[in-house]
C-alpha positions as CSV (number, residue, x, y, z in Angstrom):
1,M,0.0,0.0,0.0
2,N,1.2,3.5,-0.8
3,P,2.2,5.3,2.4
4,L,1.3,8.7,0.9
5,A,-2.3,7.4,0.2
6,T,-2.6,6.2,3.7
7,L,-1.4,9.5,5.1
8,V,-3.8,11.4,2.9
9,T,-6.7,9.1,4.0
10,L,-5.8,9.6,7.7
11,V,-5.6,13.4,7.3
12,S,-8.9,13.4,5.5
13,L,-10.6,11.3,8.2
14,A,-9.1,13.5,10.9
15,K,-10.3,16.6,9.1
16,D,-13.8,15.2,8.8
17,R,-13.9,14.3,12.4
18,V,-12.8,17.7,13.6
19,E,-15.2,19.5,11.3
20,R,-18.2,17.4,12.3
21,E,-20.7,19.5,14.2
22,E,-21.7,18.0,17.5
23,K,-22.1,21.1,19.5
24,G,-25.9,21.2,19.0
25,A,-26.4,17.7,20.4
26,T,-24.1,18.4,23.4
27,A,-26.0,21.6,24.1
28,V,-29.3,19.8,24.1
29,E,-27.9,17.1,26.4
30,Y,-26.7,19.8,28.9
31,G,-30.0,21.6,28.6
32,L,-31.9,18.4,29.5
33,L,-29.5,17.8,32.4
34,V,-30.0,21.3,33.8
35,G,-33.8,20.9,33.4
36,L,-33.7,17.6,35.3
37,I,-31.6,19.1,38.1
38,A,-34.0,22.0,38.4
39,V,-37.0,19.7,38.6
40,A,-35.3,17.7,41.4
41,I,-34.5,20.9,43.3
42,I,-38.0,22.2,43.1
43,A,-39.5,18.8,44.1
44,T,-37.2,18.6,47.1
45,L,-38.1,22.1,48.2
46,L,-41.8,21.4,47.8
47,L,-41.5,18.2,49.9
48,L,-39.2,19.6,52.6
49,G,-40.4,23.2,52.6
50,P,-42.6,23.1,55.7
51,E,-39.9,21.2,57.7
52,L,-37.2,23.7,56.6
53,R,-39.4,26.6,57.6
54,D,-40.0,25.1,61.0
55,L,-36.3,24.5,61.4
56,F,-35.4,28.1,60.5
57,D,-38.2,29.4,62.8
58,K,-36.6,27.4,65.7
59,V,-33.1,28.8,64.8
60,V,-34.5,32.4,64.7
61,T,-36.3,31.9,68.0
62,G,-33.2,30.5,69.6
63,L,-31.1,33.4,68.3
64,E,-33.6,35.9,69.6
65,G,-33.6,34.3,73.0
66,A,-29.9,34.3,73.2
67,N,-29.8,37.9,72.1
68,A,-32.3,38.9,74.8
69,Q,-30.3,37.2,77.5
70,S,-27.1,39.1,76.7
C-alpha cells in the first residue's frame, strides 16, 4: 500500500472528524440535564419546605432568645 495514500486518507478522516458539528447535540444534552436538576431541586423544596421553615423558625427563636439574655 502506498504510504502517501494512507497518510492522505488519515488526514482526510481526521479533518472530517474535527469539522463534524456535534455542538448542537451536546448543548441539548446539557439543557436536559439542567432541566432535570431544576425539577429535582423544586420537588425537594416542595416536599421539605414546611420542615425547613420550622427549622429556621426554631433557629430564629433561639437566636432571639440568646440575644435577649445578653
